[in-house]
C-alpha positions as a printed NumPy array, in Angstrom:
array([[109.673, 126.373,  83.249],
       [112.793, 127.261,  85.436],
       [115.166, 126.827,  82.305],
       [112.998, 128.373,  80.043],
       [111.458, 131.131,  81.891],
       [112.664, 133.544,  85.012],
       [110.505, 133.264,  87.802],
       [109.569, 136.695,  87.529],
       [108.197, 136.233,  84.175],
       [105.89 , 133.109,  85.175],
       [101.818, 133.496,  85.248],
       [100.25 , 133.755,  88.442],
       [ 98.788, 130.451,  87.683],
       [102.368, 128.317,  87.555],
       [103.829, 129.96 ,  90.136],
       [101.049, 128.487,  92.413],
       [101.862, 124.845,  90.772],
       [105.275, 125.681,  91.89 ],
       [104.028, 126.284,  95.244],
       [101.394, 123.202,  95.496],
       [104.145, 120.797,  94.043],
       [107.785, 119.775,  95.109],
       [110.189, 117.295,  93.604],
       [109.726, 113.703,  94.663],
       [113.14 , 111.693,  95.551],
       [114.987, 109.685,  92.929],
       [115.515, 105.944,  93.041],
       [118.437, 104.159,  93.3  ],
       [117.51 , 100.891,  91.141],
       [119.121,  97.531,  91.028],
       [118.596,  95.036,  87.821],
       [120.041,  91.679,  88.313],
       [119.886,  87.982,  86.354],
       [119.835,  85.538,  88.854],
       [119.56 ,  81.492,  89.213],
       [115.847,  80.723,  89.06 ],
       [116.419,  77.927,  92.113],
       [117.033,  80.417,  94.33 ],
       [113.414,  81.363,  94.31 ],
       [110.531,  78.965,  95.728],
       [108.309,  77.772,  93.061],
       [105.29 ,  79.689,  94.515],
       [107.29 ,  83.352,  94.706],
       [104.729,  86.125,  93.718],
       [105.573,  89.052,  91.071],
       [105.745,  92.307,  93.318],
       [107.82 ,  92.396,  97.072],
       [107.65 ,  95.195,  99.393],
       [110.106,  94.96 , 102.193],
       [110.045,  97.325, 105.482],
       [112.348,  95.749, 107.741],
       [112.236,  98.095, 111.216],
       [108.64 , 100.956, 111.438],
       [106.934, 103.255, 109.352],
       [108.78 , 106.194, 110.027],
       [111.351, 104.011, 107.743],
       [108.946, 104.478, 104.861],
       [110.206, 107.664, 102.921],
       [113.793, 107.898, 104.459],
       [116.351, 106.894, 101.902],
       [116.542, 102.961, 101.61 ],
       [114.252, 102.508, 104.245],
       [112.327, 100.25 , 102.097],
       [112.533,  98.115,  99.391],
       [109.908,  97.51 ,  96.164],
       [110.838,  94.642,  94.345],
       [109.036,  93.366,  90.908],
       [110.23 ,  89.995,  89.231],
       [108.492,  89.668,  86.053],
       [109.409,  86.465,  84.935],
       [107.264,  84.808,  87.584],
       [104.487,  86.015,  84.838],
       [106.801,  84.934,  82.052],
       [109.321,  83.029,  82.029],
       [110.196,  83.761,  77.934],
       [111.27 ,  87.56 ,  79.073],
       [114.795,  85.693,  80.606],
       [117.115,  82.97 ,  79.351],
       [115.723,  79.094,  80.643],
       [116.816,  78.638,  84.424],
       [117.139,  82.625,  85.029],
       [114.465,  84.893,  86.902],
       [114.639,  88.737,  86.248],
       [114.608,  91.094,  89.693],
       [114.238,  94.776,  88.905],
       [115.099,  96.092,  92.709],
       [114.442,  99.833,  93.769],
       [114.54 , 102.032,  96.522],
       [114.362, 105.78 ,  97.157],
       [117.503, 107.828,  96.863],
       [118.705, 111.462,  96.299],
       [120.608, 112.78 ,  94.384],
       [122.487, 114.786,  96.913],
       [123.665, 111.862,  98.418],
       [125.97 , 110.96 ,  95.194],
       [127.329, 114.761,  94.525],
       [130.305, 115.224,  95.018],
       [132.399, 111.836,  94.163],
       [134.862, 111.029,  91.848],
       [134.108, 108.087,  89.247],
       [136.285, 105.382,  91.038],
       [134.05 , 106.927,  94.778],
       [130.897, 106.836,  92.722],
       [131.473, 103.138,  91.182],
       [132.473, 102.127,  94.638],
       [129.427, 103.624,  96.643],
       [127.047, 101.977,  93.796],
       [128.527,  98.776,  94.528],
       [128.141,  99.222,  98.776],
       [124.48 , 100.451,  98.598],
       [123.214,  97.885,  96.563],
       [125.66 ,  94.946,  98.32 ],
       [123.585,  96.284, 101.314],
       [120.13 ,  96.409,  99.31 ],
       [120.785,  92.546,  97.794],
       [122.224,  91.621, 101.536],
       [118.446,  92.961, 103.259],
       [116.181,  90.559, 100.415],
       [118.734,  88.004, 100.93 ],
       [117.964,  87.852, 104.637],
       [114.091,  88.947, 104.215],
       [113.005,  86.98 , 101.185],
       [115.658,  84.709,  99.42 ],
       [118.114,  82.907, 101.242],
       [121.781,  82.558,  98.865],
       [120.414,  85.425,  96.622],
       [123.828,  87.123,  96.401],
       [125.507,  83.564,  95.043],
       [122.766,  83.253,  92.151],
       [123.621,  86.281,  90.408],
       [124.999,  85.923,  87.043],
       [124.071,  89.606,  86.084],
       [123.806,  92.523,  87.881],
       [123.413,  96.062,  86.862],
       [122.707,  99.656,  89.322],
       [121.626, 102.458,  88.21 ],
       [121.686, 105.984,  90.378],
       [119.772, 109.206,  90.712],
       [122.781, 110.23 ,  88.424],
       [121.463, 107.235,  85.786],
       [118.173, 108.773,  85.62 ],
       [119.453, 112.259,  84.861],
       [120.845, 111.484,  82.397],
       [119.398, 108.953,  80.743],
       [115.877, 110.26 ,  81.462],
       [116.782, 113.681,  81.603],
       [115.027, 114.424,  84.547],
       [116.056, 117.266,  86.987],
       [118.087, 115.513,  89.687],
       [117.163, 112.316,  88.476],
       [113.385, 113.332,  90.276],
       [110.541, 110.343,  90.044],
       [108.038, 113.559,  88.779],
       [106.016, 116.466,  91.03 ],
       [104.149, 115.281,  94.317],
       [101.626, 117.553,  96.402],
       [103.508, 119.531,  99.73 ],
       [100.52 , 119.024, 101.465],
       [ 97.704, 116.322, 101.475],
       [ 96.815, 115.206,  97.596],
       [ 93.699, 116.6  ,  96.134],
       [ 93.823, 114.362,  92.869],
       [ 95.077, 114.736,  89.361],
       [ 92.956, 117.435,  88.575],
       [ 95.098, 119.927,  89.965],
       [ 98.133, 119.027,  87.423],
       [ 98.641, 120.899,  84.517],
       [ 96.686, 119.695,  81.634],
       [ 98.918, 120.468,  78.153],
       [ 97.843, 124.19 ,  78.022],
       [ 99.581, 126.572,  80.004],
       [ 98.735, 130.478,  80.404],
       [101.84 , 131.357,  78.341],
       [100.569, 131.496,  74.835],
       [102.217, 128.958,  72.464],
       [104.034, 126.702,  75.638],
       [102.855, 123.674,  76.286],
       [103.536, 121.095,  78.758],
       [104.081, 117.156,  78.418],
       [104.941, 114.424,  80.337],
       [104.621, 113.077,  83.582],
       [104.521, 116.41 ,  85.472],
       [101.287, 116.631,  83.643],
       [ 97.587, 114.99 ,  83.85 ],
       [ 97.43 , 111.891,  84.504],
       [100.898, 111.874,  86.492],
       [103.692, 109.408,  86.316],
       [103.665, 106.141,  84.675],
       [104.42 , 104.624,  80.829],
       [100.622, 104.562,  79.864],
       [100.303, 107.8  ,  81.63 ],
       [103.119, 109.736,  79.649],
       [101.987, 108.442,  76.718],
       [ 98.656, 109.531,  76.996],
       [ 99.931, 112.815,  78.117],
       [101.712, 113.198,  74.806],
       [ 99.039, 112.081,  72.815],
       [ 96.582, 114.509,  74.126],
       [ 99.677, 117.231,  73.708],
       [ 99.771, 116.284,  70.108],
       [ 95.758, 116.882,  69.184],
       [ 95.909, 119.9  ,  71.031],
       [ 98.911, 121.476,  69.222],
       [ 97.512, 120.304,  65.884],
       [ 93.927, 121.772,  66.845],
       [ 95.868, 125.364,  67.991],
       [ 97.278, 125.405,  64.591],
       [ 94.903, 124.074,  61.987],
       [ 95.639, 120.576,  61.647],
       [ 93.102, 119.546,  63.252],
       [ 89.413, 120.428,  63.399],
       [ 88.206, 122.428,  66.477],
       [ 84.972, 123.801,  67.934],
       [ 85.582, 127.09 ,  69.283],
       [ 82.46 , 127.471,  70.708],
       [ 83.132, 124.088,  72.626],
       [ 87.033, 124.891,  73.383],
       [ 87.316, 127.513,  75.052],
       [ 84.627, 126.735,  77.577],
       [ 86.774, 123.637,  77.602],
       [ 89.99 , 125.157,  78.494],
       [ 88.782, 127.251,  80.856],
       [ 87.064, 124.703,  82.592],
       [ 91.089, 122.818,  82.493],
       [ 92.361, 126.048,  83.881],
       [ 89.738, 126.254,  86.648],
       [ 90.935, 122.852,  87.998],
       [ 94.135, 123.278,  88.142],
       [ 92.933, 126.117,  90.423],
       [ 92.118, 123.219,  92.862],
       [ 95.54 , 121.625,  93.653]])
């Protein structure tokens, strides 16, 4: 809303949402292809690495998530290789004010540190097994995903109260709709696709391209507005 409308023009319900939710941090992602023999035969698909205490969990680069889809489907990579998707929390503030050369150097430095941590904790010899590597930062996410500051999406400022407090497709502004991971049912490919389908049906019904029942529709929309007040 901040790019479409001034804060003073927002309905109170939308102001409440902005007070309730805050932008989640972004991620640094590393996509790698590695020689298959670096992974033990019984390697699991998903891994989570937290070397220190739980206080490091939400700090930038404090924890590492790792997915290896080729453990489940070897056809996803060339024979004798595995795919690794490594990601960790990062903020766009860490990447501002850098020239192109500095930016590229920092990407490699941070990625190398993360790879070293995985090498020490999980897979000895990982670095020497790399056949492909690509690193994405919060700036990458902002550029290619059009996300404000590369954010992963909204998260509650306080104790989560479920997804029902998130916006549905309609808003208090006539003709303005919401769609995407900032809406119900939240983040993830399936959730975002579902949000898009719901929004398409909602718009089509409102402009007369699909049938709707005024008797049921008005209470339904009011119920959705009320649910947002639960956040």
